[in-house]
C-alpha positions as CSV (number, residue, x, y, z in Angstrom):
1,M,0.1,0.1,0.1
2,K,1.3,3.7,-0.9
3,E,1.8,6.1,2.0
4,K,-0.4,8.9,2.0
5,G,2.4,11.3,1.6
6,N,3.1,9.8,-1.7
7,T,-0.7,9.9,-2.7
8,R,-1.1,13.5,-1.6
9,E,1.9,14.4,-4.2
10,R,0.9,12.2,-7.0
11,I,-2.4,14.0,-6.8
12,L,-0.7,17.4,-7.3
13,E,1.7,16.0,-9.8
14,E,-1.4,14.5,-11.9
15,A,-3.5,17.9,-11.3
16,I,-0.9,20.0,-12.6
17,K,-0.5,18.1,-15.8
18,L,-4.1,17.7,-16.3
19,F,-4.7,21.4,-15.8
20,S,-1.9,22.1,-18.0
21,I,-3.3,20.3,-20.8
22,K,-7.1,20.9,-20.6
23,G,-7.2,24.2,-18.4
24,Y,-8.5,24.4,-14.6
25,D,-12.3,24.2,-15.5
26,A,-12.3,21.3,-17.8
27,V,-10.7,19.0,-15.1
28,S,-12.9,17.0,-12.9
29,V,-11.8,15.7,-9.3
30,R,-12.8,12.4,-10.9
31,A,-10.4,12.7,-13.8
32,I,-7.6,13.7,-11.0
33,A,-8.5,10.6,-9.3
34,D,-8.4,8.4,-12.2
35,E,-5.1,9.3,-13.3
36,V,-3.7,8.9,-9.4
37,G,-5.5,5.4,-9.5
38,I,-7.5,6.1,-6.5
39,V,-11.4,6.1,-6.2
40,N,-13.0,9.7,-6.5
41,S,-14.0,9.7,-2.6
42,A,-10.4,8.7,-1.4
43,L,-9.1,12.0,-3.1
44,Y,-11.2,14.0,-0.7
45,K,-9.3,12.4,2.2
46,F,-6.2,14.7,1.1
47,Y,-7.8,17.4,-0.4
48,D,-11.4,19.3,-0.1
49,S,-12.0,20.2,-3.4
50,K,-10.3,20.9,-6.7
51,Q,-9.7,24.5,-5.8
52,D,-8.0,23.1,-2.6
53,I,-5.7,21.2,-5.0
54,F,-5.2,24.2,-7.1
55,D,-4.4,26.5,-4.1
56,T,-1.7,23.8,-2.9
57,I,-0.2,24.0,-6.4
58,V,-0.1,27.8,-6.5
59,D,1.6,27.5,-2.7
60,R,4.0,24.9,-4.0
61,S,4.9,26.7,-7.2
62,K,5.6,30.1,-5.4
63,E,7.7,28.1,-2.8
64,R,9.5,26.4,-5.5
65,Y,10.0,29.6,-7.5
66,L,11.0,31.9,-4.7
67,D,13.6,29.5,-3.2
68,T,15.4,28.9,-6.8
69,C,15.5,32.6,-7.3
70,T,16.8,33.2,-3.9
71,A,19.4,30.6,-4.1
72,A,20.2,32.1,-7.8
73,V,20.7,35.6,-6.3
74,N,22.8,34.8,-3.3
75,R,25.0,32.7,-5.4
76,N,25.6,35.5,-8.1
77,T,25.5,38.9,-6.6
78,R,29.1,39.6,-5.7
79,G,28.8,42.6,-8.0
80,A,26.9,43.9,-10.9
81,E,28.0,41.6,-13.7
82,Q,27.0,38.4,-11.8
83,I,23.4,39.5,-12.3
84,K,24.0,38.2,-16.3
85,E,24.0,34.7,-14.5
86,V,21.2,35.5,-12.3
87,C,18.8,36.3,-15.5
88,L,20.1,33.5,-17.5
89,G,19.6,30.8,-14.9
90,M,16.4,32.1,-13.9
91,Y,15.3,32.1,-17.8
92,N,16.8,28.6,-18.0
93,Y,14.6,27.4,-14.9
94,Q,11.2,29.2,-16.0
95,T,11.6,27.5,-19.4
96,N,12.7,24.2,-18.5
97,D,11.6,23.1,-15.2
98,Q,8.4,21.1,-15.7
99,W,6.5,21.8,-13.0
100,I,7.1,25.8,-13.5
101,V,6.4,25.4,-17.2
102,M,3.0,23.3,-16.7
103,F,2.1,25.9,-13.9
104,R,2.8,28.8,-16.6
105,K,0.7,27.1,-19.2
106,I,-2.2,26.8,-16.8
107,L,-2.1,30.6,-15.8
108,T,-1.6,31.5,-19.5
109,M,-4.6,29.6,-20.5
110,E,-7.0,30.9,-17.4
111,Q,-5.6,34.2,-17.1
112,F,-8.0,35.4,-19.7
113,K,-11.2,33.8,-18.0
114,N,-10.3,34.2,-14.4
115,P,-9.2,37.7,-13.0
116,K,-7.5,35.6,-9.9
117,M,-5.4,33.6,-12.4
118,A,-4.4,36.7,-14.1
119,E,-3.1,38.1,-10.8
120,I,-1.4,34.9,-10.0
121,Y,0.5,35.1,-13.5
122,K,1.3,38.8,-13.2
123,E,2.8,38.1,-9.6
124,F,5.0,35.2,-10.9
125,F,6.2,35.9,-14.2
126,I,6.4,39.8,-14.0
127,D,6.1,41.3,-10.8
128,I,8.5,38.8,-8.6
129,P,11.2,38.9,-11.2
130,L,11.1,42.8,-11.4
131,R,11.0,43.3,-7.8
132,R,14.0,40.9,-7.2
133,Q,15.9,42.8,-9.8
134,Q,14.9,46.4,-8.7
135,E,16.2,45.5,-5.2
136,I,19.4,44.1,-6.6
137,F,19.8,47.4,-8.5
138,K,19.2,49.6,-5.5
139,V,22.1,48.0,-3.7
140,L,24.3,47.9,-6.6
141,I,23.5,51.7,-7.1
142,A,24.0,52.6,-3.7
143,K,27.4,50.7,-3.5
144,G,28.4,52.7,-6.6
145,Y,28.7,49.7,-9.0
146,M,26.0,50.8,-11.1
147,K,25.1,54.2,-12.5
148,N,22.4,56.1,-10.5
149,R,19.5,55.3,-12.6
150,D,15.7,54.3,-11.9
151,P,16.2,50.8,-10.7
152,N,12.4,50.1,-12.1
153,V,13.4,51.0,-15.5
154,L,16.8,49.1,-15.1
155,A,14.7,46.0,-14.2
156,M,12.4,46.4,-17.0
157,E,14.7,47.0,-19.6
158,L,17.1,43.7,-18.7
159,Y,13.9,41.5,-17.9
160,A,12.0,42.3,-21.1
161,P,13.5,40.0,-23.4
162,F,13.7,37.1,-21.3
163,Y,10.0,37.6,-20.5
164,M,9.1,38.2,-24.3
165,Y,10.6,34.4,-25.1
166,H,8.8,32.5,-22.2
167,M,5.8,31.7,-24.4
168,V,7.4,30.7,-27.8
169,K,9.4,27.6,-28.7
170,A,12.7,28.9,-29.7
171,D,16.5,27.3,-30.6
172,E,17.8,27.5,-27.0
173,G,21.3,27.5,-27.9
174,E,21.0,30.3,-30.2
175,L,18.5,31.9,-27.9
176,M,21.2,31.9,-24.8
177,K,23.7,33.6,-27.0
178,L,21.4,36.3,-27.8
179,F,20.5,36.8,-24.1
180,T,24.0,36.6,-22.9
181,K,24.8,39.6,-25.6
182,H,21.7,41.3,-24.1
183,A,23.0,41.1,-20.7
184,E,26.6,42.0,-21.5
185,Y,25.1,45.3,-23.5
186,F,23.1,46.0,-20.5
187,F,25.7,46.0,-18.0
188,E,28.4,47.8,-20.4
189,N,26.0,50.6,-20.5
190,N,25.2,50.7,-16.5
191,V,28.1,49.4,-14.6
192,L,30.5,51.8,-13.3
193,I,32.9,49.5,-11.1
194,R,33.5,45.9,-12.0
195,S,33.6,43.4,-9.1
196,E,36.4,40.3,-9.1
């Protein structure tokens, strides 16, 4: 017999897969239970409703996303030019981590039908990345590493091409070369002091 913890996780895994393919509204609790291999009523031992499952997916996604972002920032913010590594690493994460890719697909589909989904999409894929970059730029400007420019505008300038390519299939190798050049140009134009 499977452990309860494993069943709870499997419900989330199967639900996010189904939601990302069919959309939230089109997936029933029964469909999730069938994919997990449990009876419909057994699912309610773990989650109160389909909304409860989705809310848990949102919480889990936010936790994963912020943990990854924090780890990337902590590893790569010794100086201004290391932010390039953060940008490239986070773009890689957002386009290759299967959980986050499925989560983004759900929100992309549902944002036009559900204002709450639109808010979640904006928070994850626009607000959090921009806010993190703004915070870093404020520190780097205060330390004299970067030119004294509006950190909000700097964050938008750096992040815009990365965001633009979240939604399309592209040659990842060529795209990463282009993003690397973009980040290099950005820092050539904005960095005053190179760190070691």
